[in-house]
Each structure stands twice: as structure tokens, then as C-alpha cells.
MIDOSE-743241 format. One line per field, with one value per residue: x, y, z of N, C-alpha, C in turn; residue number from 0; residue in one letter. Coordinates in steps of 0.001 Angstrom, whole numbers. Atoms other than C-alpha are relative to their C-alpha. Layout:
N
nu: X	...;
nv: Y	...;
nw: Z	...;
cau: X	...;
cav: Y	...;
caw: Z	...;
cu: X	...;
cv: Y	...;
cw: Z	...;
num: NUM	...;
residuo: a	...;
END
This chain:
308
nu: 112	-628	-1224	-128	-1209	-449	-899	-594	-1094	-90	873	-213	-651	891	809	1380	79	-232	1173	1051	-368	247	1446	473	-487	477	1408	-117	429	-1176	193	-1049	-951	-779	593	479	1042	1281	693	759	-340	-1376	-292	-1118	-1280	-327	-117	997	449	983	1309	-143	-652	966	1026	-561	131	495	-1009	488	-758	-656	765	1238	-1	-199	-1365	-33	-69	-1288	238	-1078	-346	946	1286	-184	-60	1355	777	-512	353	1413	55	-567	1006	1091	-488	-99	1350	517	-896	-887	-1346	-346	-1297	-334	-1054	-357	-1387	-107	-538	637	1251	-299	-478	1133	702	-830	-726	888	-148	-383	1077	-567	1019	162	-1013	611	-500	-1269	-1068	-105	-614	-1396	-714	-54	-982	-1318	-294	-187	-1248	-1163	29	217	-1107	235	1132	-477	-863	866	655	-1005	-226	1189	425	-922	517	947	-635	-869	834	508	-1036	-400	791	1435	419	1256	-175	-856	855	843	-825	-242	1286	399	-867	375	1345	177	-1198	-417	-424	966	-366	548	1405	53	-347	1148	1118	417	434	1372	-56	-989	-1010	512	1162	-396	-1280	-376	-853	-524	-612	-1273	-642	-1222	304	-35	1158	1163	-39	439	1453	620	8	932	1372	430	351	1314	982	248	712	1368	764	-317	-80	1377	459	-580	607	1290	-346	-443	1159	625	-766	-145	-1212	-1150	-586	767	-751	266	-720	-1410	-140	-1077	334	980	-585	-681	997	666	-913	103	1296	-87	-931	-1292	-1005	512	450	-1194	-700	865	-101	-1337	-21	934	-659	-1107	524	567	-1126	-512	978	-149	-1211	334	869	-819	-738	964	403	-1161	-212	1192	652	-1132	345	1022	-454	-395	156	-943	251	1011	838	1212	139	-1031	384	1162	-498	-737	1005	617	-974	-10	1258	92	-965	513	1179	-397;
nv: 1265	1110	472	1433	649	1065	929	866	842	1298	1066	583	-964	-408	-1146	151	-371	-1439	-709	95	-950	-1343	-199	-226	-1300	-1116	128	129	1160	551	188	871	-479	1168	423	1374	146	-445	1116	944	1406	299	-815	507	-86	-1416	-596	-1029	-56	1039	-490	-781	-1264	-838	-448	-1056	-1274	202	308	-199	529	1268	1148	-468	236	1362	176	-46	-1403	-699	-1264	-912	-1065	-1085	323	-65	-1407	-539	588	-472	-1415	-29	439	-1074	-1069	477	-33	-1390	-531	548	-379	1110	-140	1070	621	888	904	1032	67	-257	-1340	-737	-554	-1211	-1018	-512	-986	-1114	-592	-52	946	-651	53	675	536	1457	652	783	1355	-32	-266	1170	1097	-356	181	1435	582	-392	866	1366	139	-557	378	-1055	-964	-847	-869	-1056	-888	-875	-915	-1007	-871	-804	-783	347	-448	1003	1321	57	57	1359	1017	571	1193	-328	90	-698	-1452	-287	74	-1194	-1116	152	-123	-1409	-679	461	-472	-1456	-748	-774	795	121	-966	-1299	5	4	-1340	-879	445	-730	1014	-135	-499	-1064	331	-240	865	1343	232	1376	750	1247	960	391	807	736	917	1409	238	48	1264	1056	-134	448	1461	454	-306	928	1241	-191	-2	1394	646	-529	482	-720	920	251	-1253	-67	1078	-517	-980	756	618	-968	56	-1368	-325	-108	-1330	-942	-404	864	1264	-227	-407	714	1350	666	797	1184	959	516	982	1209	636	624	1113	-376	-40	385	-1117	-544	-866	-1156	-900	-615	-1009	-1078	-827	-710	-1082	-1008	-780	-845	-1072	-936	-794	-986	-1001	-871	-889	-956	-1014	-837	-931	-745	-603	-312	-1046	474	438	1408	833	1090	1187	986	253	-814	-1041	-1012	-704	-836	-1161	-848	-697	-1031	-1096	-697	-729	-1067	-1022	-753	-759	-1162;
nw: 713	-708	646	252	-482	894	-688	1018	-469	664	-447	-1328	-895	-1076	429	-446	-1419	-130	510	-1016	-1052	535	69	-1367	-481	821	370	1448	765	663	1443	522	1006	407	1265	-74	-1011	548	647	-813	147	-408	-1188	-796	686	195	-1346	-249	-1397	-298	-435	-1226	340	725	-935	-835	709	1367	1013	1368	1141	-315	475	640	1445	483	514	1464	402	5	-693	354	-940	231	-604	-1451	-394	64	-1095	-1286	-167	-408	-1396	-819	-78	-848	-1390	-443	-177	-1256	-1081	-311	560	947	-268	1113	-456	971	437	1434	142	1091	-497	-762	931	774	-819	-465	1125	1151	1097	1255	1000	1173	917	78	818	1070	224	734	-958	-888	754	247	-1266	-268	923	-520	-1141	497	749	-711	-1399	-980	58	1165	-325	-885	775	796	-934	-382	1153	276	-1167	-1098	-1302	-501	-74	-1176	-1203	-193	-106	1286	303	-28	1395	253	59	1153	1186	-7	460	1437	699	43	973	1339	330	-3	362	-1171	-1139	-1090	-1039	385	-417	-1464	-481	212	-814	-1193	-967	-488	-1371	-187	-1019	-1359	-234	-419	-673	280	-920	550	-906	605	-1038	291	1101	-410	-864	876	735	-916	-172	1252	0	-1029	406	1046	-687	-620	1084	380	-1099	-25	1144	1234	1141	438	614	1338	786	478	1037	1179	646	898	1253	499	747	-914	81	-810	-1196	-1151	184	-310	-1394	-679	-427	861	1094	-510	-468	1201	595	-827	248	1328	-92	565	-1063	-1311	-821	-657	948	264	-1151	32	1062	-344	-1016	649	833	-896	-541	1083	215	-1116	255	1044	-604	-828	897	561	-968	-308	1110	381	-1166	-880	-963	-926	-1317	-48	-1187	240	-808	367	-1174	161	-1017	250	1224	-330	-737	941	809	-836	-106	1292	190	-1009	378	1143	-402	-806;
cau: 24890	25657	29227	29788	32258	34245	35888	38288	40895	42007	39999	39673	40958	37914	35938	32550	33191	34508	31502	29152	31072	30846	27110	26588	28666	27302	23737	24498	23517	25988	26306	28304	31421	32619	32087	31513	29330	26631	25736	23103	23700	27313	27123	29686	32421	32177	32145	28929	27654	25673	22121	23182	25455	22742	20340	22695	22282	20520	22550	22239	23445	24520	23381	20873	21899	21601	25069	24098	24199	27301	27301	29299	31090	28770	25637	27027	27786	24260	22712	24945	24340	20605	21166	23363	20683	18037	20139	20760	17075	16357	19191	21278	25032	25970	28816	30377	32489	34406	37607	36890	39118	37447	34164	35699	37498	34258	32706	35652	37285	34524	33989	35671	33117	34507	32455	31132	33766	32821	33342	36216	38299	37503	38464	41668	42674	41808	43893	46827	46598	46357	49403	51661	50593	50216	53666	52793	49472	51230	53825	51050	49228	52435	52902	49333	48785	51807	50009	47156	49340	51714	48792	47948	49888	51760	49551	46217	44938	41457	42598	45369	42826	40603	43439	44183	40516	39839	42823	41844	38226	38698	42258	42592	44239	42035	43972	42823	39196	39906	41397	38076	35976	34043	33646	30043	31026	32743	35813	33863	31143	33201	36027	37990	39596	41803	42531	46196	47315	50581	50798	51776	49080	46534	47664	47179	43674	42853	43823	41850	38777	38757	38780	35792	33985	34380	33232	30137	29178	30958	31568	27852	27165	29532	28041	24611	26185	27803	24432	23340	26039	26674	29288	32699	33651	30943	32325	30626	32354	35703	35003	37821	37728	35027	37219	39222	36187	34487	37579	37383	33700	34530	37048	40054	41803	41477	39735	43071	44714	41717	41962	45703	45232	42235	44157	47177	45095	43298	46632	47825	44623	45029	48532	47202	44479	47038	49122	46055	45008	48546	48697	45117	44067	47327	45654	43034	43323	44883	43992	46674	45191	43308	41932	38286	38331	41604	40411	37127	38983	41226	38179	36587	39774	39795	36128	36322	39423	37728	34673	36674;
cav: 3117	-255	-1347	-4762	-7055	-9285	-12357	-14211	-16918	-20343	-23516	-24935	-21720	-21263	-18745	-20207	-19905	-16376	-15336	-16594	-14581	-11519	-12000	-12190	-9087	-6955	-8193	-9480	-11959	-14247	-14274	-16936	-15883	-19385	-20595	-24236	-23744	-22231	-25672	-27983	-31676	-31382	-29795	-32087	-32141	-28361	-27707	-25703	-24484	-27220	-26957	-25740	-23093	-21878	-21662	-19251	-16530	-16043	-17529	-16722	-18388	-21633	-24746	-22828	-23772	-27051	-28472	-28573	-24767	-22795	-19888	-16879	-14195	-11666	-13485	-13903	-10182	-9306	-11696	-10480	-6790	-7468	-9331	-6542	-3975	-6110	-6517	-2801	-1984	-4168	-2678	-5854	-6017	-7943	-10381	-11982	-15048	-17370	-18227	-17214	-14231	-13322	-12813	-10332	-8543	-8249	-6343	-4198	-3583	-4229	-6507	-5598	-4725	-7280	-8081	-11609	-13968	-15460	-19006	-18021	-16589	-19564	-22041	-20174	-20195	-23874	-24705	-22781	-24763	-28018	-27352	-25330	-26642	-24677	-23094	-21839	-20486	-18592	-17230	-15882	-14391	-12649	-11305	-10047	-8788	-8963	-7030	-9539	-12585	-11716	-11585	-15272	-18427	-20132	-23238	-21388	-22559	-21084	-17526	-17676	-18780	-15878	-13393	-14785	-15067	-11445	-10270	-12419	-11259	-7539	-6651	-5140	-6388	-7697	-5476	-2450	-3406	-4046	-575	912	-722	909	-1162	-1892	-1243	2062	2018	3381	724	-2301	-3540	-6723	-9362	-12221	-15318	-16048	-18933	-20815	-22969	-26265	-25938	-25228	-28257	-30484	-29086	-29693	-33356	-33779	-32100	-34367	-37391	-35933	-35327	-38980	-40128	-37939	-39481	-37469	-40544	-41358	-37715	-37825	-41161	-39520	-36693	-39239	-40829	-37637	-38147	-34437	-32878	-33386	-29873	-28261	-26256	-28487	-31533	-29954	-29122	-30123	-33873	-34580	-35637	-38059	-39646	-39937	-41723	-44130	-44779	-45573	-48148	-46183	-45978	-47180	-45053	-44667	-43245	-40998	-39565	-38971	-37097	-35130	-33944	-33061	-31019	-29288	-28255	-26978	-25016	-23478	-22386	-20702	-18989	-17684	-16280	-14636	-12878	-11725	-10124	-8981	-8101	-6840	-3916	-6023	-6732	-10100	-12835	-15485	-17933	-21130	-21301	-20150	-18248	-16469	-15621	-14312	-12055	-10811	-9978	-8090	-6050	-5236	-4231	-2235	-431	539	1746	4225;
caw: 52906	54506	53741	52165	53889	51528	53090	50797	51146	49961	50272	53813	55424	57669	55618	56587	60320	59893	57823	60552	63136	60889	60363	64122	64793	61960	61704	58239	55580	53828	50036	48211	46306	45409	41852	42884	45949	43778	42385	43836	44440	45621	49086	50713	48082	47547	51332	51373	54766	56478	57816	61260	59781	57428	60330	62095	59462	56109	53225	49526	46297	47943	46068	43977	40413	38557	37743	34066	34012	33026	35450	34318	36294	34685	35819	39319	39473	38391	40924	43749	43115	43404	46675	48035	47217	48905	52053	52228	51815	54832	56868	56742	56115	52942	53691	50621	51296	48991	47237	43643	42989	39701	41520	43935	41116	39173	42085	43113	39732	37230	34264	31009	28276	25833	22703	22222	20863	17487	16284	13970	16821	19052	16328	15541	19212	19604	16545	18012	21226	19289	17139	19460	22854	26065	25713	22244	23488	26254	23824	21615	24621	25689	22174	21833	25378	27705	30449	30753	30084	32888	35319	34864	35618	32798	33074	33175	29814	30144	30838	28241	25664	26693	26127	22668	21667	22555	20529	17541	17702	18337	17396	20876	24039	26827	29235	27221	27781	31455	31830	30675	33391	36225	39407	40465	44089	44791	47014	50005	49680	50716	52895	52320	54528	53339	55399	54715	56946	57187	54065	55699	58341	55615	53614	56660	57137	53450	53789	56994	55557	52510	54804	56663	53370	52429	55861	55490	52141	49454	47284	47195	46387	43420	42314	42101	40137	37779	37094	35351	32694	32311	30056	31739	30618	32765	35698	38283	36790	37667	41305	43647	44194	41646	38662	40802	42452	39063	37744	40662	40031	36387	37595	36366	39741	43308	45908	47694	44568	43889	47393	47083	43790	45045	48091	45963	43518	46379	47894	44529	44091	47544	46587	43417	45424	47878	45054	43524	46719	47489	44043	43516	47073	48517	50301	52096	55808	56703	59178	59608	62084	61249	64789	64619	67914	67123	63611	65023	67461	64660	62539	65425	65843	62124	62071	65294	64039	60777	62639	64714;
cu: 765	1196	-32	1314	319	1019	509	1099	-18	-972	441	630	-882	-882	-1436	-154	171	-1200	-1146	280	-283	-1491	-576	389	-664	-1507	-115	-586	1145	-321	1206	849	962	-676	-532	-1142	-1363	-833	-687	528	1383	376	1197	1335	398	32	-966	-381	-1078	-1281	102	631	-957	-1091	482	-151	-573	1162	-619	982	843	-900	-1277	-87	178	1416	110	154	1453	-240	1179	277	-991	-1350	87	-13	-1381	-852	422	-335	-1456	-147	550	-1013	-1141	408	16	-1370	-603	907	935	1349	272	1420	267	1184	272	1461	212	412	-668	-1321	261	495	-1134	-745	834	784	-845	309	316	-1113	488	-1120	-54	1054	-670	664	1370	1169	202	721	1480	844	147	1027	1423	407	303	1368	1234	43	-171	1113	-163	-1150	457	895	-828	-721	957	271	-1161	-355	883	-515	-927	668	875	-781	-478	1160	260	-836	-1499	-542	-1241	204	942	-803	-884	772	186	-1290	-432	828	-351	-1341	-45	1190	506	410	-1094	296	-472	-1463	-99	304	-1169	-1170	-275	-506	-1439	-74	1094	904	-519	-1203	374	1313	307	934	414	531	1243	810	1348	-323	-41	-1173	-1278	-44	-467	-1509	-737	-103	-1017	-1449	-472	-376	-1383	-1108	-369	-801	-1459	-834	296	69	-1386	-577	516	-560	-1365	212	394	-1172	-709	704	96	1319	1180	681	-802	791	-205	755	1463	207	1062	-485	-929	660	650	-999	-807	869	-25	-1294	-58	959	1389	1102	-645	-477	1194	751	-812	109	1344	44	-907	619	1135	-516	-633	1098	567	-945	100	1222	-272	-901	808	798	-904	-299	1175	212	-1182	-680	1053	-364	-1040	626	256	-325	832	-387	-1085	-905	-1228	-113	1010	-343	-1179	432	746	-970	-647	924	35	-1243	-126	962	-487	-1178	358	170;
cv: -1095	-527	-1505	-495	-1164	-848	-1014	-844	-1340	-1020	-536	952	458	1179	-95	434	1498	801	-47	954	1431	304	287	1389	1168	-14	-181	-1264	-424	-337	-761	679	-1117	-619	-1425	-165	482	-1166	-913	-1418	-389	772	-476	269	1448	773	1160	22	-1052	619	856	1365	930	527	1153	1388	-277	-201	134	-581	-1225	-1135	355	-326	-1474	-130	9	1419	488	1407	924	1004	1160	-266	36	1453	623	-506	584	1470	152	-412	1066	1120	-400	18	1426	612	-456	302	-1108	193	-1147	-509	-1015	-856	-1064	79	273	1452	820	617	1305	1124	615	1075	1236	684	114	-1056	751	-158	-615	-510	-1521	-585	-894	-1359	-3	215	-1175	-1142	270	-210	-1483	-690	328	-900	-1418	-182	431	-365	1197	1050	948	963	1151	984	973	1000	1110	972	967	940	-345	405	-1055	-1352	-134	-7	-1418	-989	-644	-1196	267	73	843	1505	406	-47	1249	1207	-47	170	1454	756	-403	595	1507	783	882	-948	-38	1017	1411	117	106	1375	965	-306	939	-1026	217	511	1060	-344	184	-867	-1383	40	-1490	-588	-1291	-868	-540	-801	-565	-1112	-1458	-348	-90	-1320	-1159	58	-457	-1520	-546	238	-966	-1348	114	13	-1427	-718	437	-420	678	-923	-324	1231	119	-1108	428	1032	-715	-601	947	71	1384	161	138	1349	1046	380	-938	-1319	115	484	-854	-1362	-747	-807	-1296	-1053	-568	-1062	-1305	-744	-664	-1192	302	105	-438	1238	650	952	1256	1019	715	1121	1174	933	813	1183	1097	869	939	1170	1051	887	1069	1097	977	994	1087	1120	868	1054	934	705	377	1007	-447	-372	-1506	-621	-1252	-1303	-900	-346	905	1132	1123	820	934	1251	958	790	1129	1205	818	861	1148	1137	856	865	1259	1256;
cw: 755	-779	-174	599	-935	751	-1019	625	-698	574	1363	1002	1151	-339	508	1455	192	-497	1001	1149	-450	-46	1374	493	-713	-255	-1502	-578	-907	-1447	-546	-1069	-374	-1213	15	1004	-471	-521	1010	-218	456	1272	792	-681	-269	1324	220	1481	258	560	1255	-274	-732	920	870	-610	-1383	-974	-1383	-1020	353	-483	-720	-1493	-322	-563	-1520	-536	12	552	-229	1113	-144	639	1514	465	18	1161	1341	228	423	1464	944	185	930	1470	533	247	1323	1184	448	-688	-964	280	-1100	399	-1051	-395	-1465	-234	-1083	428	762	-911	-800	775	277	-1107	-1254	-1030	-1286	-1034	-1311	-902	29	-939	-1026	-185	-687	955	945	-713	-254	1260	337	-889	444	1163	-455	-643	798	1476	923	-44	-1184	223	880	-748	-824	893	428	-1140	-201	1152	1196	1374	590	186	1232	1310	304	43	-1364	-397	-39	-1422	-294	-148	-1128	-1294	-113	-539	-1512	-789	-136	-1036	-1425	-435	-217	-526	1117	1120	1063	1094	-334	400	1523	572	-107	920	1169	1010	453	1434	87	1174	1421	347	512	769	-130	1031	-693	1132	-692	1022	-433	-1002	450	903	-831	-765	877	197	-1259	-20	1003	-416	-1080	605	647	-1057	-406	1075	53	-1208	-1319	-1212	-526	-699	-1427	-894	-536	-1098	-1298	-760	-959	-1355	-662	-739	964	-40	766	1253	1181	-90	389	1432	687	502	-914	-1121	494	481	-1163	-671	788	-285	-1369	-4	-513	1046	1300	751	695	-914	-305	1126	11	-1040	321	1037	-618	-807	845	605	-1061	-275	1104	-189	-1054	561	852	-826	-561	1004	453	-1084	-223	1173	1039	1089	1025	1343	-11	1348	-235	669	-591	1177	-45	1018	-215	-1236	259	766	-923	-881	797	148	-1285	-157	986	-349	-1151	383	780	-842;
num: 0	1	2	3	4	5	6	7	8	9	10	11	12	13	14	15	16	17	18	19	20	21	22	23	24	25	26	27	28	29	30	31	32	33	34	35	36	37	38	39	40	41	42	43	44	45	46	47	48	49	50	51	52	53	54	55	56	57	58	59	60	61	62	63	64	65	66	67	68	69	70	71	72	73	74	75	76	77	78	79	80	81	82	83	84	85	86	87	88	89	90	91	92	93	94	95	96	97	98	99	100	101	102	103	104	105	106	107	108	109	110	111	112	113	114	115	116	117	118	119	120	121	122	123	124	125	126	127	128	129	130	131	132	133	134	135	136	137	138	139	140	141	142	143	144	145	146	147	148	149	150	151	152	153	154	155	156	157	158	159	160	161	162	163	164	165	166	167	168	169	170	171	172	173	174	175	176	177	178	179	180	181	182	183	184	185	186	187	188	189	190	191	192	193	194	195	196	197	198	199	200	201	202	203	204	205	206	207	208	209	210	211	212	213	214	215	216	217	218	219	220	221	222	223	224	225	226	227	228	229	230	231	232	233	234	235	236	237	238	239	240	241	242	243	244	245	246	247	248	249	250	251	252	253	254	255	256	257	258	259	260	261	262	263	264	265	266	267	268	269	270	271	272	273	274	275	276	277	278	279	280	281	282	283	284	285	286	287	288	289	290	291	292	293	294	295	296	297	298	299	300	301	302	303	304	305	306	307;
residuo: m	t	t	c	l	l	i	a	g	p	t	a	a	g	k	t	a	l	s	l	a	a	a	d	k	l	g	g	e	i	i	n	a	d	s	m	q	v	y	a	g	l	p	l	i	t	a	q	p	d	a	d	e	r	a	s	a	p	h	h	l	f	g	t	l	d	p	a	v	r	y	s	v	g	q	w	t	s	d	v	l	a	l	i	a	d	c	r	e	r	g	r	a	p	i	l	v	g	g	t	g	l	y	f	n	a	l	t	r	g	l	a	p	v	p	e	i	g	e	a	a	r	a	r	t	a	a	l	l	e	t	a	g	l	s	g	l	r	a	e	a	l	r	l	d	p	v	a	a	n	r	v	e	a	a	d	r	q	r	l	m	r	i	v	e	v	a	f	e	t	g	r	a	l	s	d	f	q	a	d	t	t	p	p	l	a	a	d	e	w	r	g	v	v	i	e	p	d	r	e	a	l	y	a	r	i	d	q	r	f	d	r	m	l	a	a	g	a	l	d	e	v	a	r	f	a	n	r	k	l	d	p	e	l	p	a	s	k	a	l	g	v	p	q	l	l	a	h	l	r	g	e	m	s	l	e	d	a	v	i	l	a	k	r	d	s	r	r	y	a	k	r	q	g	t	w	f	r	n	q	a	a	s	w	a	r	i	a	s	l	d	p	a	t	a	r	d	a	l	a	t	i	l	d	g	e	a	e;
END
């Protein structure tokens, strides 16, 4: 059976270039594992592979969904497993690349079989957040499920709400459900690589890349997105850089301020991603360099070593 290669890392770390090198070396096809790059209409601001990069190897699940759609981890997993099977049938190596840790966990650890959350549990959790704030929500999550709560950051409202909702709905801890999962990919079906560069060098690259995005037309891209007047709570509306540029387009801040905030939030997100992969993918091979040629050589060494 053809082994899947999983390439993970923070935003702007050079995952696209590394995936192209892997596809060339392995005879592979590239499958998106980034929750924002799946959406159409925002290729620049979400840093999707460009036309030349896509022409270098087959790409899947990039820019395929309308931004009005809420795409779940479960749906992504189902779509990706079908793509992996198709690649294998054709003798191609599936190469999954992205920065969404939950996607990789869904494949390598499995999705917890949690029952649907009802309106009563959702309303009760929302009321808790409203009255007690984020600190109160976290305190309740720690009380109900300390194992799961200690896995997420103190400011991660969405995942804290999920922990509390599950406990309110089922009377069981989310971590209990997670312990009962079976991974869709067995341990011998995949190998993982994390790009883990120097933080300050990565931050400089994030800032530079955002400037290039703007020069390439990212503001016009977001303006077209704004014209659709979609729900601001949709995932696509929260893609890195989008909220700040939307605020600028509404006249709420200057473009200069929007850029400063977008870069800051991108750096903070990269830091959270780095923490996630250090904790959740500690056993994966590491590549430290941001230089494409050096990273490509490091990947070749990793792959050649595993093949021996």
C-alpha cells in the first residue's frame, strides 16, 4: 500500500514548495490540509498554490468550496480518504499539506464519535460564556473535562465551548469519546514531517508575504468577497487578514493599521500552530530551514532514510 506523506507546519513556513518537491520525488499528488485554502474566491489571501505550482503536480481540495459553506473536519476527512484511495488505485503517492492540526489528527488519531449537540446544550453554554466570560467558560471546561481542557489554549473559545457543550449534552467528557476513536489511517500507512523554523525568521517571512499578497491584489480580492455580504461568523470570513481588510473597506481603520493588525494576528497564529505541532506531532520528523533548497534536501534525507 502506498504510504501517505503528511507535511505540516505554521503559516508561511514553505509547505507549498516542500510539497512540490515531495510530489516530484515520490510521484505524488497534493491534497489540501488547510481549512482556509479549501475556499474559492480567496486564493491570494489564503496563500493557495498559484497556477504554475498547480501545473507542477495534481492538486486536490484547493479553492473548491464556496465561502458560504461551513466545512467540517468530518467532511474533510471523508473527502480526503476518498482522494487517498483514488491516488493509491492509480499508483500515486498521496501528499497531504497544510497547517490545520485538527485535520491531521482526524486522519492519524480519528474523530471522536460524539452525538449531535442539541439546542439546549448550546444555549446553556452560550449563556455561561455571556455571564461568566471566557475565564468562566474555561473554569467550567476544566471542571467537566480537565484532560481535554488542558489540551487547548486558555483563549481558544471555540474548543472550550465544544468541551462544555459535549459535557452538557451527554454527561460524558469529550476526552472519553476521543479515547474510543480508531484512526482512519493506520500507523504504517503514513509518515509525517513538520516544518519548524526559527520563530523570528518565520515572523519576518510572514510580514514580507503579506506585503506581496497586497501587491498582487489581495485587497481587491477581499473587496469582492465583501460584496457577497456573507455571515461574518463563517470560517472563510475569519481567514488570516480578511477581518482586518474588511474593517478597512468599511472605513473603520486605515489600510496601514489593517496591515499592521493582520501581520500581528498572522504571527500569533503561527506561534499557536507551532505549539500545536510540538505537542500533537512530537514524533514527526522535523525540518528547520526556511530556505527551499535546504528544506528540499532535508526532506530527501528523511524520505531516503525511511526507505532503507
